[in-house]
Backbone bond lengths (Angstrom), bond angles and torsions (degrees), N, CA, C in turn:
res aa  C-N    CA-C-N  psi(-1)  N-CA   C-N-CA  omega(-1)  CA-C   N-CA-C  phi
1 M - - - 1.454 - - 1.525 109.19 -
2 S 1.330 118.78 132.89 1.447 121.52 -178.06 1.524 111.14 -73.23
3 T 1.350 115.14 160.76 1.456 119.69 178.54 1.510 111.37 -62.25
4 N 1.342 117.07 -39.24 1.458 119.95 -179.83 1.519 111.46 -64.19
5 R 1.328 117.61 -39.58 1.461 120.23 -179.60 1.527 110.02 -68.40
6 R 1.349 116.74 -39.43 1.464 118.31 177.13 1.518 110.87 -61.19
7 A 1.350 115.81 -41.30 1.459 119.54 -179.79 1.519 111.10 -64.56
8 F 1.342 117.28 -39.37 1.462 121.49 179.27 1.522 110.82 -63.89
9 L 1.347 115.72 -46.56 1.461 119.30 -179.62 1.522 111.11 -65.10
10 R 1.316 115.27 -38.65 1.450 118.66 -179.72 1.526 110.51 -65.43
11 G 1.347 115.46 -42.98 1.456 119.21 179.55 1.516 112.36 -62.11
12 G 1.347 116.47 -41.33 1.456 120.02 178.54 1.512 111.72 -64.51
13 A 1.298 115.67 -39.70 1.462 119.32 179.86 1.521 110.84 -67.89
14 Y 1.347 116.24 -38.71 1.460 119.12 176.76 1.525 110.81 -58.00
15 A 1.344 115.11 -45.31 1.457 118.97 -177.68 1.518 111.13 -62.46
16 A 1.338 116.62 -42.62 1.456 120.18 -178.70 1.522 111.58 -67.82
17 L 1.318 115.63 -44.45 1.454 118.84 -178.53 1.518 112.50 -72.11
18 G 1.328 116.39 -24.48 1.450 119.83 179.89 1.516 112.28 -62.06
19 L 1.340 118.23 -21.96 1.457 121.76 179.32 1.513 112.18 -75.91
20 T 1.342 116.21 -19.30 1.456 118.97 -173.06 1.513 114.57 -118.54
21 I 1.356 118.08 -16.65 1.457 120.99 -176.88 1.519 109.48 -102.41
22 P 1.318 119.31 129.98 1.459 121.94 177.26 1.513 111.06 -56.15
23 F 1.340 116.78 152.34 1.460 120.82 -174.29 1.529 112.12 -59.73
24 A 1.330 116.82 -45.73 1.461 120.11 -175.59 1.517 110.78 -61.46
25 G 1.335 115.92 121.87 1.460 120.30 177.42 1.514 114.31 75.17
26 K 1.341 117.70 12.57 1.456 120.06 -173.96 1.519 112.65 -62.26
27 S 1.341 117.82 -42.29 1.461 120.12 -175.75 1.511 111.75 -59.59
28 S 1.327 117.12 -46.86 1.459 119.39 -177.97 1.519 110.88 -65.36
29 L 1.338 117.32 -36.70 1.460 120.14 178.84 1.521 111.40 -67.39
30 V 1.327 115.69 -40.63 1.464 119.56 179.14 1.516 110.46 -64.87
31 E 1.349 116.22 -45.55 1.461 119.54 178.83 1.524 110.52 -58.84
32 E 1.324 116.15 -42.42 1.460 119.50 -179.88 1.523 110.75 -65.10
33 F 1.330 116.36 -42.54 1.463 120.92 -179.58 1.526 110.90 -61.37
34 L 1.326 115.66 -42.47 1.465 120.43 -177.20 1.526 112.26 -84.42
35 N 1.323 116.69 -10.14 1.465 122.94 -179.74 1.525 112.35 63.12
36 F 1.335 117.16 31.92 1.459 120.98 171.63 1.517 108.05 -88.93
37 K 1.353 116.97 133.31 1.452 120.62 -177.77 1.517 110.19 -126.10
38 K 1.304 114.99 143.73 1.453 121.39 173.08 1.521 109.11 -89.74
39 L 1.324 116.59 154.49 1.454 119.91 172.60 1.522 108.80 -69.39
40 P 1.320 118.48 139.62 1.468 120.25 -179.16 1.526 112.20 -63.93
41 A 1.316 117.28 -32.87 1.468 123.23 178.02 1.531 106.82 -169.58
42 Y 1.323 115.88 164.95 1.459 119.61 177.00 1.522 108.43 -149.41
43 G 1.326 115.71 155.02 1.453 120.25 -176.24 1.514 112.63 -130.57
44 L 1.315 115.72 -178.65 1.466 122.66 178.71 1.525 109.34 -127.08
45 Q 1.327 116.39 129.96 1.452 122.09 168.81 1.531 106.96 -78.03
46 L 1.315 116.49 120.34 1.461 121.15 -172.72 1.521 113.91 -65.35
47 W 1.337 117.42 -12.81 1.464 120.20 174.16 1.529 110.33 -56.81
48 T 1.324 117.04 -28.61 1.466 122.49 179.31 1.526 110.90 -56.45
49 V 1.317 117.45 -36.78 1.468 121.92 -175.31 1.532 110.62 -118.94
50 K 1.306 116.18 35.92 1.465 120.77 -169.84 1.520 113.87 -61.96
51 E 1.343 119.45 -40.03 1.461 120.02 -178.69 1.525 110.91 -66.35
52 D 1.325 116.98 -46.57 1.466 121.05 178.45 1.530 110.19 -63.44
53 L 1.320 116.23 -39.42 1.459 121.82 -177.71 1.522 111.01 -63.14
54 T 1.313 116.56 -41.65 1.459 121.00 179.80 1.522 111.12 -63.13
55 A 1.328 116.23 -36.78 1.459 120.72 -178.15 1.526 112.32 -73.73
56 N 1.333 117.14 -38.64 1.472 120.13 -175.79 1.523 109.55 -154.97
57 P 1.334 117.72 80.65 1.471 120.80 -174.00 1.522 114.60 -55.79
58 K 1.327 118.13 -49.05 1.456 119.76 -175.06 1.527 112.30 -64.50
59 E 1.311 117.04 -42.25 1.463 119.88 -179.28 1.518 111.51 -65.26
60 V 1.335 116.36 -40.02 1.460 119.95 179.25 1.528 111.02 -67.42
61 L 1.319 117.53 -41.83 1.463 120.49 177.50 1.532 110.61 -61.56
62 K 1.313 116.54 -37.29 1.464 121.15 177.33 1.524 110.62 -63.26
63 K 1.324 116.89 -43.78 1.467 120.42 178.54 1.522 110.99 -65.11
64 V 1.326 116.64 -43.61 1.464 120.94 179.97 1.524 110.61 -58.40
65 A 1.320 116.93 -43.71 1.462 120.78 178.48 1.525 110.77 -63.95
66 S 1.336 116.77 -37.17 1.465 120.06 -179.37 1.524 112.07 -67.16
67 F 1.328 117.35 -22.45 1.471 121.30 178.14 1.528 111.62 -73.86
68 G 1.329 116.95 -17.69 1.465 120.55 179.16 1.513 115.21 115.06
69 Y 1.322 117.32 0.98 1.464 119.62 177.85 1.530 109.50 -72.52
70 K 1.317 116.52 125.80 1.457 122.05 178.36 1.522 112.49 -101.90
71 Q 1.330 115.47 -7.25 1.457 120.59 179.58 1.523 109.54 -132.72
72 I 1.322 114.96 146.96 1.462 122.00 179.40 1.523 109.22 -125.25
73 E 1.335 115.33 136.88 1.459 120.98 166.76 1.517 106.56 -114.88
74 S 1.315 116.44 117.86 1.459 120.97 -177.61 1.529 110.00 -89.95
75 F 1.314 114.96 -178.59 1.466 121.38 170.45 1.518 107.02 -146.10
76 E 1.304 115.61 163.85 1.461 120.75 -173.10 1.518 110.79 -90.70
77 G 1.330 115.66 100.78 1.451 120.77 175.89 1.512 110.85 -93.07
78 K 1.322 116.11 -165.32 1.468 119.39 -177.63 1.518 111.94 -67.14
79 N 1.340 117.23 -20.94 1.460 121.39 177.17 1.523 112.13 -103.67
80 G 1.345 115.75 21.26 1.456 120.68 176.85 1.516 113.44 82.34
81 M 1.325 114.69 -174.80 1.470 120.70 -177.65 1.518 112.88 -71.24
82 F 1.346 116.21 -18.95 1.457 120.24 -173.22 1.525 112.54 -111.70
83 W 1.307 117.40 15.03 1.451 125.10 166.38 1.530 113.26 56.29
84 G 1.344 114.29 49.60 1.450 120.94 174.83 1.513 114.58 86.43
85 L 1.336 116.61 -5.97 1.462 121.11 177.76 1.524 109.55 -100.58
86 K 1.322 117.34 159.37 1.449 120.59 168.23 1.520 108.41 -67.88
87 N 1.313 116.11 155.48 1.464 118.60 -179.05 1.522 112.19 -56.47
88 T 1.317 117.12 -40.70 1.464 120.65 -179.13 1.528 111.47 -70.52
89 E 1.322 117.46 -34.40 1.468 121.07 176.13 1.523 110.80 -66.97
90 F 1.317 115.54 -40.78 1.463 120.87 178.32 1.531 110.01 -61.45
91 K 1.324 116.01 -46.17 1.465 120.64 179.40 1.522 111.03 -60.65
92 K 1.332 117.70 -46.31 1.460 120.38 -178.79 1.519 111.49 -61.88
93 Y 1.333 116.33 -40.25 1.468 119.34 179.77 1.530 110.22 -62.99
94 L 1.325 116.85 -44.01 1.464 120.18 178.26 1.530 110.83 -66.54
95 D 1.322 117.30 -40.16 1.473 120.27 176.88 1.523 110.48 -56.02
96 D 1.321 115.85 -44.06 1.465 120.47 -179.79 1.532 111.84 -64.27
97 L 1.327 116.25 -26.20 1.470 121.38 178.73 1.527 112.62 -87.65
98 G 1.332 116.20 -8.01 1.460 120.04 179.78 1.512 113.96 83.13
99 T 1.327 116.21 23.20 1.466 119.92 176.97 1.527 108.63 -133.85
100 K 1.325 117.39 176.60 1.462 119.70 -179.43 1.518 110.26 -150.68
101 I 1.325 114.98 154.24 1.460 120.79 178.03 1.527 108.90 -86.83
102 I 1.309 115.63 120.74 1.462 122.74 -178.73 1.526 111.08 -91.91
103 S 1.332 115.65 -39.26 1.460 120.01 -171.20 1.516 109.78 -156.53
104 S 1.328 115.11 170.21 1.459 119.86 173.66 1.515 109.61 -152.12
105 H 1.326 115.67 142.87 1.452 121.71 167.72 1.520 107.64 -78.82
106 C 1.319 116.13 142.32 1.456 119.08 179.43 1.526 109.89 -162.22
107 N 1.317 114.96 168.24 1.461 122.23 174.12 1.526 107.71 -80.13
108 N 1.308 116.53 113.20 1.466 120.43 -176.83 1.528 113.09 -88.35
109 T 1.325 117.36 7.23 1.463 120.70 -179.06 1.528 112.38 -107.82
110 V 1.327 117.70 -2.08 1.464 121.87 -178.50 1.528 109.65 -128.50
111 D 1.340 116.50 118.53 1.464 122.31 173.29 1.536 111.96 54.13
112 F 1.313 116.23 40.18 1.459 119.75 -171.89 1.524 112.96 -73.41
113 E 1.319 117.10 -28.93 1.461 119.90 177.32 1.529 110.32 -59.01
114 R 1.312 116.34 -45.43 1.465 120.60 179.46 1.523 111.19 -64.06
115 K 1.319 115.89 -44.76 1.464 119.72 -178.50 1.528 111.46 -61.36
116 A 1.323 115.70 -41.81 1.468 119.82 179.67 1.525 110.82 -64.94
117 A 1.330 116.94 -40.76 1.460 120.45 179.97 1.518 111.11 -65.80
118 E 1.333 117.00 -41.68 1.464 120.49 179.50 1.527 111.47 -67.08
119 A 1.325 115.98 -38.72 1.467 119.52 178.37 1.523 110.64 -64.91
120 A 1.322 115.80 -43.25 1.468 120.01 -179.19 1.522 111.33 -65.22
121 E 1.316 116.46 -36.20 1.468 120.83 -177.02 1.523 112.07 -60.00
122 I 1.335 117.68 -30.70 1.466 119.91 -177.65 1.529 112.63 -107.73
123 G 1.322 116.22 15.85 1.459 119.65 172.13 1.512 116.47 80.50
124 M 1.329 118.00 18.46 1.463 119.79 175.63 1.524 109.94 -66.65
125 K 1.310 116.19 155.26 1.462 121.49 -178.47 1.521 112.44 -97.38
126 Y 1.343 117.62 -33.77 1.463 120.91 -170.90 1.523 112.80 -142.14
127 L 1.333 115.12 145.53 1.449 123.39 157.72 1.524 106.68 -115.03
128 I 1.336 115.42 139.57 1.468 120.25 -167.56 1.523 111.02 -132.04
129 C 1.317 116.32 131.11 1.466 121.36 170.37 1.520 107.58 -78.26
130 P 1.337 118.82 119.30 1.466 120.37 -173.36 1.522 116.09 -88.54
131 Y 1.353 117.03 -18.83 1.466 117.31 -170.62 1.522 110.02 -168.59
132 K 1.314 115.26 138.07 1.460 121.70 171.52 1.527 111.27 -121.93
133 G 1.302 116.31 -28.78 1.454 120.91 178.56 1.513 113.44 89.27
134 P 1.324 117.00 160.80 1.468 120.86 177.69 1.529 110.64 -59.78
135 Q 1.338 115.41 146.88 1.456 121.21 -179.24 1.529 109.54 -127.38
136 K 1.330 116.13 161.10 1.460 120.42 -178.78 1.517 112.83 -85.07
137 S 1.335 116.54 -26.02 1.463 120.68 -174.54 1.515 110.98 -128.36
138 I 1.326 116.26 145.56 1.460 120.40 175.59 1.521 110.67 -65.70
139 D 1.321 116.68 -24.03 1.462 120.34 177.81 1.530 111.72 -62.55
140 D 1.332 116.32 -29.33 1.465 119.52 177.44 1.527 110.48 -62.35
141 F 1.321 116.52 -39.40 1.468 120.08 179.76 1.529 111.17 -73.26
142 K 1.305 117.42 -28.77 1.465 119.83 173.71 1.529 110.29 -66.16
143 K 1.326 115.93 -36.93 1.461 120.34 177.10 1.529 110.22 -68.15
144 F 1.327 116.57 -36.11 1.461 119.68 177.12 1.532 110.42 -63.04
145 A 1.322 116.25 -38.96 1.468 119.70 178.45 1.524 110.22 -60.07
146 D 1.329 116.91 -42.97 1.465 120.47 177.45 1.536 110.47 -63.35
147 E 1.308 115.42 -41.85 1.472 120.52 178.41 1.529 110.59 -61.47
148 F 1.332 116.57 -43.08 1.465 120.48 -179.36 1.529 111.22 -65.22
149 N 1.323 116.41 -37.80 1.471 119.00 176.57 1.528 110.91 -60.94
150 A 1.327 115.87 -41.35 1.467 119.90 178.85 1.527 110.86 -65.82
151 S 1.322 116.87 -41.90 1.465 120.59 177.52 1.526 110.41 -65.61
152 G 1.330 115.69 -38.87 1.458 120.29 178.05 1.518 112.20 -62.38
153 E 1.320 116.59 -35.82 1.468 120.51 178.63 1.524 110.53 -67.86
154 I 1.317 116.81 -39.44 1.467 120.52 176.17 1.527 110.43 -61.71
155 C 1.330 115.85 -44.19 1.463 119.48 178.56 1.523 110.78 -64.61
156 R 1.318 117.23 -41.92 1.473 120.96 -179.30 1.524 110.75 -59.04
157 K 1.317 116.49 -42.48 1.471 120.42 179.94 1.528 111.92 -62.07
158 N 1.335 115.48 -25.57 1.460 120.41 -179.97 1.531 113.03 -97.49
159 G 1.328 116.37 1.24 1.461 119.84 177.20 1.507 115.44 81.01
160 I 1.340 117.24 19.34 1.465 121.00 175.56 1.525 108.92 -124.31
161 R 1.328 117.25 -173.28 1.460 121.76 -176.92 1.523 110.46 -123.02
162 F 1.338 114.69 158.06 1.459 122.31 176.21 1.520 109.05 -116.00
163 A 1.333 116.22 146.27 1.470 120.00 178.59 1.527 110.16 -146.57
164 Y 1.326 114.54 162.87 1.466 122.14 175.89 1.518 108.94 -119.04
165 H 1.339 116.27 135.90 1.469 124.20 -179.33 1.520 109.38 -104.30
166 N 1.314 116.79 125.77 1.468 121.34 -175.13 1.526 113.52 -86.29
167 H 1.328 114.37 155.70 1.459 123.33 161.48 1.532 106.33 -117.98
168 D 1.318 116.66 -164.92 1.466 118.24 -178.44 1.518 113.31 -77.85
169 Y 1.334 117.41 -25.80 1.472 120.20 -173.42 1.523 113.07 -61.91
170 S 1.341 117.64 -28.69 1.473 118.90 -176.01 1.524 113.02 -75.93
171 F 1.331 116.76 -4.05 1.468 120.53 177.40 1.533 112.07 -104.08
172 K 1.316 116.37 2.69 1.460 120.60 179.99 1.530 109.26 -95.51
173 P 1.333 117.84 118.31 1.465 121.48 -173.85 1.529 113.37 -58.77
174 I 1.314 114.41 143.39 1.466 122.80 172.93 1.523 106.94 -131.64
175 D 1.306 116.51 126.75 1.467 121.15 -179.77 1.531 111.56 53.31
176 G 1.341 115.94 36.68 1.458 120.74 176.99 1.518 114.98 79.03
177 Q 1.329 117.63 6.45 1.460 121.02 -179.91 1.534 110.28 -124.78
178 V 1.323 115.42 149.30 1.461 121.20 179.74 1.530 108.65 -94.94
179 P 1.334 117.85 118.04 1.462 120.56 -176.33 1.533 114.39 -53.47
180 Q 1.334 116.94 -39.22 1.468 119.18 -179.99 1.529 110.68 -61.21
181 E 1.317 115.90 -41.14 1.458 121.24 178.62 1.532 110.59 -65.68
182 V 1.318 115.71 -41.03 1.463 120.57 179.90 1.528 110.31 -62.18
183 M 1.326 116.42 -42.85 1.470 119.44 -179.21 1.526 111.53 -70.47
184 M 1.313 117.03 -37.13 1.472 119.32 -179.56 1.526 110.95 -71.01
185 N 1.318 116.22 -40.26 1.476 119.56 179.21 1.527 112.04 -73.99
186 G 1.335 116.36 -25.46 1.455 120.38 -176.56 1.516 114.63 -90.74
187 T 1.342 116.79 -2.33 1.461 119.92 179.44 1.517 110.46 -108.82
188 D 1.313 114.60 149.57 1.462 122.84 179.99 1.527 108.40 -79.29
189 K 1.325 117.28 121.00 1.465 120.76 -177.88 1.524 112.22 -63.20
190 N 1.311 117.09 -18.77 1.461 120.32 177.06 1.528 112.27 -80.17
191 L 1.333 116.04 -10.73 1.454 120.92 -177.23 1.519 113.97 -119.35
192 V 1.319 117.83 -28.79 1.470 121.07 -170.19 1.522 110.80 -129.95
193 D 1.319 115.84 126.89 1.461 122.72 170.83 1.523 108.97 -110.11
194 F 1.327 115.74 -179.35 1.464 120.48 -179.52 1.522 110.54 -134.19
195 E 1.334 114.25 145.24 1.453 121.62 174.70 1.524 107.01 -108.05
196 M 1.326 116.06 112.82 1.463 119.21 -178.76 1.527 110.42 -83.69
197 D 1.322 115.75 117.76 1.454 120.06 168.58 1.523 106.71 -85.84
198 I 1.326 115.50 101.39 1.465 121.56 -172.53 1.526 111.24 -59.76
199 Y 1.304 116.49 -39.43 1.467 121.58 178.41 1.524 111.08 -55.24
200 W 1.340 116.03 -49.39 1.459 119.38 -175.19 1.524 112.43 -73.04
201 V 1.310 117.76 -29.40 1.472 119.78 174.79 1.522 109.71 -62.98
202 I 1.333 116.38 -45.83 1.465 120.49 -179.15 1.527 110.69 -70.85
203 A 1.322 117.41 -37.08 1.463 120.16 177.25 1.524 111.28 -61.28
204 A 1.334 115.73 -28.59 1.470 120.76 178.66 1.526 112.07 -82.35
205 G 1.341 117.36 -1.74 1.458 120.85 179.83 1.513 113.72 84.04
206 E 1.339 116.63 17.70 1.459 121.32 -178.28 1.532 110.96 -104.16
207 D 1.326 115.76 164.41 1.455 123.07 -179.72 1.535 109.50 -104.29
208 P 1.337 118.60 111.85 1.468 119.77 179.97 1.522 113.04 -55.67
209 K 1.327 117.22 -40.10 1.468 120.36 -178.11 1.523 111.13 -62.36
210 A 1.314 117.62 -36.35 1.466 120.93 178.66 1.525 110.68 -65.86
211 W 1.331 116.90 -37.36 1.468 120.11 178.96 1.525 111.45 -71.60
212 F 1.319 117.19 -37.79 1.471 119.75 174.41 1.528 110.26 -59.19
213 K 1.313 115.34 -45.35 1.466 120.77 -176.84 1.529 111.45 -68.37
214 K 1.329 115.99 -38.61 1.460 120.16 -177.40 1.525 112.12 -71.32
215 H 1.336 115.98 -30.16 1.461 120.72 -177.54 1.532 110.14 -128.97
216 P 1.320 117.76 64.39 1.467 120.08 -178.05 1.526 111.74 -61.01
217 G 1.311 114.88 136.71 1.451 120.40 178.24 1.508 115.89 83.16
218 R 1.329 118.50 -5.53 1.480 120.00 -178.17 1.525 112.05 -90.46
219 F 1.329 116.74 -32.32 1.469 120.05 179.08 1.528 108.27 -92.45
220 K 1.328 116.47 100.87 1.457 121.13 -178.01 1.535 112.58 -96.32
221 L 1.333 115.72 -21.21 1.461 121.01 179.14 1.520 108.99 -128.33
222 C 1.324 115.62 158.85 1.469 118.89 173.73 1.513 110.17 -145.59
223 H 1.325 115.59 155.99 1.453 121.79 169.31 1.522 107.76 -100.76
224 V 1.324 114.50 119.93 1.462 121.34 176.68 1.521 106.19 -90.39
225 K 1.309 115.86 101.74 1.462 122.52 -174.34 1.515 107.78 -142.00
226 D 1.331 116.61 122.54 1.463 120.28 -173.25 1.519 111.57 -87.35
227 L 1.336 114.84 154.95 1.461 122.50 -175.21 1.524 110.29 -125.15
228 A 1.319 115.24 127.44 1.463 121.17 172.60 1.515 108.70 -112.86
229 K 1.312 116.34 136.39 1.457 120.27 177.32 1.524 109.42 -79.18
230 T 1.331 115.45 138.79 1.461 121.56 -179.78 1.524 109.03 -124.62
231 A 1.310 115.26 175.14 1.469 120.06 -179.54 1.522 111.45 -64.15
232 T 1.327 116.70 -26.59 1.460 120.16 -177.23 1.529 113.13 -106.53
233 G 1.339 117.38 -2.52 1.461 119.12 -179.85 1.507 112.43 156.87
234 H 1.338 116.39 -102.60 1.454 120.22 -178.76 1.524 109.44 -154.59
235 E 1.335 115.43 163.56 1.460 120.64 -176.95 1.524 109.33 -146.30
236 S 1.329 116.01 146.00 1.454 122.51 174.33 1.527 108.63 -78.34
237 V 1.344 116.19 127.79 1.469 121.61 -176.91 1.521 109.84 -133.02
238 Q 1.324 116.19 172.70 1.453 120.61 177.12 1.522 110.28 -57.39
239 I 1.325 115.83 142.27 1.454 120.67 -177.36 1.527 109.75 -62.60
240 G 1.317 115.28 132.37 1.456 121.25 -177.89 1.515 113.29 97.37
241 K 1.337 117.38 -13.41 1.461 121.06 179.21 1.525 111.95 -102.35
242 G 1.323 116.35 1.76 1.453 120.64 179.69 1.509 112.57 -108.15
243 T 1.308 116.17 -151.22 1.465 121.47 -170.94 1.527 113.91 -111.71
244 I 1.322 118.48 -0.93 1.467 120.70 -172.24 1.519 111.63 -84.50
245 D 1.322 115.96 131.80 1.468 122.93 178.20 1.533 109.01 -86.65
246 F 1.328 115.38 82.05 1.461 119.19 -176.39 1.521 112.75 -66.80
247 A 1.333 117.81 -28.58 1.468 119.99 -178.55 1.523 111.14 -58.38
248 S 1.316 116.83 -51.49 1.465 119.36 -177.47 1.528 111.49 -73.92
249 I 1.330 116.85 -34.31 1.462 120.24 -177.38 1.531 110.89 -70.06
250 L 1.324 117.18 -47.06 1.460 119.74 -178.66 1.521 111.60 -70.93
251 K 1.307 116.97 -30.65 1.473 119.67 174.79 1.518 109.86 -63.73
252 A 1.327 116.61 -46.67 1.467 120.77 179.40 1.521 110.72 -65.10
253 G 1.327 116.79 -42.62 1.450 120.16 -179.53 1.520 112.69 -63.65
254 T 1.322 115.78 -42.37 1.464 120.39 179.88 1.522 110.57 -63.10
255 A 1.315 116.46 -40.03 1.465 120.42 178.63 1.528 111.81 -63.84
256 D 1.339 116.45 -25.70 1.468 120.58 -178.67 1.521 113.07 -106.82
257 G 1.337 116.88 21.70 1.457 119.37 168.80 1.510 117.55 111.30
258 L 1.333 118.52 -0.48 1.455 121.18 -179.96 1.531 110.38 -65.43
259 K 1.355 116.59 132.90 1.469 120.83 -176.03 1.519 114.12 -123.81
260 Y 1.321 117.41 -27.57 1.456 120.22 -173.88 1.533 109.98 -124.67
261 Y 1.343 115.36 130.92 1.457 122.58 -173.57 1.526 107.39 -119.73
262 I 1.327 116.25 104.38 1.460 122.20 -170.89 1.529 110.36 -111.80
263 V 1.318 116.19 118.15 1.462 121.72 177.54 1.527 109.97 -71.36
264 E 1.324 115.65 138.50 1.464 120.30 171.06 1.516 108.35 -146.57
265 Q 1.316 116.00 138.99 1.460 121.49 173.67 1.511 108.46 -136.89
266 E 1.333 116.51 142.12 1.463 120.37 -173.10 1.525 114.26 -120.33
267 A 1.333 117.70 -13.55 1.461 120.92 178.63 1.528 108.41 -132.12
268 F 1.338 116.49 151.45 1.465 119.01 -169.14 1.526 111.31 -140.17
269 T 1.315 117.16 51.99 1.452 122.07 -179.54 1.527 109.98 -60.33
270 G 1.338 116.74 121.88 1.455 121.10 176.82 1.513 115.15 79.43
271 T 1.317 117.61 5.23 1.466 120.76 179.64 1.518 108.31 -151.76
272 N 1.341 117.05 -172.06 1.458 120.23 176.17 1.525 108.94 -125.25
273 P 1.328 118.46 167.10 1.464 120.39 -173.91 1.524 114.76 -56.75
274 L 1.328 118.19 -43.91 1.464 119.46 -178.75 1.526 111.70 -67.99
275 E 1.320 117.30 -38.06 1.463 119.87 176.34 1.521 110.65 -63.21
276 S 1.319 116.17 -40.45 1.460 119.81 178.82 1.520 111.03 -68.35
277 A 1.320 117.94 -40.04 1.458 121.10 177.93 1.523 110.30 -60.65
278 E 1.320 117.19 -38.37 1.464 121.00 178.25 1.529 110.98 -68.39
279 A 1.336 116.59 -44.05 1.467 120.39 178.81 1.522 111.10 -63.95
280 D 1.322 116.90 -39.66 1.468 120.98 178.61 1.527 110.77 -64.71
281 A 1.330 116.80 -36.69 1.469 120.59 178.27 1.529 110.72 -65.45
282 K 1.302 117.10 -39.91 1.469 120.59 178.65 1.525 110.21 -63.22
283 Y 1.322 116.48 -40.45 1.463 119.66 177.43 1.517 110.49 -62.91
284 M 1.321 116.44 -47.24 1.453 119.69 -177.32 1.531 111.86 -66.34
285 G 1.334 116.59 -33.80 1.448 119.93 -179.79 1.508 113.72 -67.93
286 S 1.327 116.07 -27.05 1.469 120.02 -179.24 1.521 112.19 -103.66
287 F 1.323 116.20 1.82 1.465 121.10 -174.17 1.533 111.50 -74.47
288 S 1.314 115.83 140.65 1.457 121.81 171.07 1.516 108.02 -144.93
289 Y 1.309 115.64 159.82 1.469 120.04 -177.76 1.516 110.67 -138.71
């Protein structure tokens, strides 16, 4: 069902129910009756605004917060996950802006003990491996599963969690096995979670809802990133301007344990990253499923 059709049906139902429900508390009762739910919160993966961020981290973070993002997912640039600030300084700056850092992508094979301790010190929930790349052998992905378990144990000792973020390559079979399945089956659910990049799952020809159902409770985070089909393949676009049915996907994901909804956009045809981040925030702020 399209967003416009949901809005039309919701509006009609509001009008009908408005004749019978007392004014006080009417909105919450109508929402409950129609079973439309808002997202509890949503965040931005800073990769979306990486060029602007590199030039002026504090100013960009201020703008991002002004768009309505209450959560931030960072990534490890040349100045680290905290963009030249100490972890505690980064946290205080975000606190002053009314937002907080939930997670960060980082290299989990270099100095990971320190990174986990710094993340835990400021109340972060996750450190995430963002990419491993295509491999020649399924055994490589089995080794990654072992690596993730070790990283997960380091995070557990520090009171946080570890996760892996997918691209499309992990859904392409090797030697008759699907790498994503191998990594999920080979990791301890008590140590390792997964961040589903919905865009890349669909780009790989897979159904996100089927993966949520097959592995309930394993996907705790997701990247909300829309996909438009192009003459040469596909492109990342502003949320709501692509082809992905986020209403049904996020509803299914939430029912199976999804907790964090992180916006990410990678291409900006006809606009710029900050404009797209603002437009994506407006979509997420009005989104219901």
